[in-house]
C-alpha positions as CSV (number, residue, x, y, z in Angstrom):
1,M,137.5,73.7,99.0
2,N,140.4,71.6,99.7
3,D,141.0,67.8,99.2
4,T,140.8,67.1,102.9
5,N,137.4,68.7,103.0
6,N,136.3,67.0,99.8
7,R,137.3,63.6,101.1
8,Y,135.6,64.1,104.5
9,I,132.4,65.4,102.7
10,A,132.4,62.4,100.2
11,G,133.1,60.0,103.2
12,F,130.2,61.5,105.0
13,N,127.8,61.3,102.4
14,V,128.6,57.7,101.6
15,G,128.4,56.8,105.5
16,Y,125.0,58.3,105.8
17,L,123.6,56.5,102.9
18,M,125.2,53.1,103.7
19,A,124.0,53.4,107.3
20,K,120.4,54.1,105.5
21,Y,120.4,51.3,102.9
22,C,123.0,48.5,104.3
23,P,123.7,49.5,107.9
24,K,125.5,46.1,108.5
25,V,128.1,46.8,105.8
26,V,129.0,50.2,106.9
27,E,129.4,49.0,110.6
28,R,131.7,46.3,109.3
29,L,133.7,48.8,107.5
30,T,133.9,51.4,110.1
31,A,134.7,49.1,112.8
32,G,137.2,46.9,111.1
33,I,139.3,49.8,110.0
34,R,141.8,50.9,112.8
35,Q,143.7,53.5,110.6
36,T,142.2,56.8,110.2
37,F,142.1,59.2,107.2
38,D,139.8,61.8,106.0
39,F,137.1,59.7,103.9
40,L,136.8,57.4,107.0
41,E,136.3,60.0,109.5
42,G,133.7,61.5,107.4
43,M,132.1,58.2,106.7
44,K,131.8,57.6,110.6
45,A,130.2,61.0,111.1
46,G,127.5,60.4,108.2
47,Q,126.7,56.8,109.9
48,Q,126.4,58.8,113.5
49,Q,124.2,61.5,111.8
50,Y,121.9,59.2,110.2
51,E,121.7,57.0,113.4
52,Q,120.9,60.2,115.3
53,E,118.1,61.2,113.1
54,L,116.9,57.8,113.0
55,A,116.6,57.8,116.9
56,Q,114.7,60.9,116.9
57,E,112.3,59.9,114.5
58,M,111.7,56.9,116.4
59,D,111.2,59.0,119.6
60,E,108.8,61.2,117.8
61,I,106.7,58.1,116.6
62,A,106.7,56.8,120.0
63,R,105.4,59.9,121.4
64,I,102.7,60.1,118.6
65,R,101.7,56.6,119.2
66,N,101.3,57.6,123.2
67,S,99.5,60.6,122.7
68,S,97.0,58.7,120.3
69,K,96.4,56.2,123.0
70,D,95.9,59.0,125.4
71,L,93.4,60.4,123.2
72,H,91.5,57.0,123.0
73,R,91.5,56.5,126.6
74,D,89.7,59.9,127.0
75,I,87.1,59.0,124.3
76,D,86.3,55.7,126.2
């Protein structure tokens, strides 16, 4: 891999983990920097990936809860 890909991948991993464990920090970092470079682009992509996965998990939890409520109504 070339240096550009390595920096992007490193940024992606950092962005993903920061979005998971310290989302306010990564939000401030990505919002506050106007210049673009490989690491930052990867960081933003990692943050977006985590947020997308989290939204999917929350949708799945809501779906399970709703189906569970439907089962309880059928039993009553």
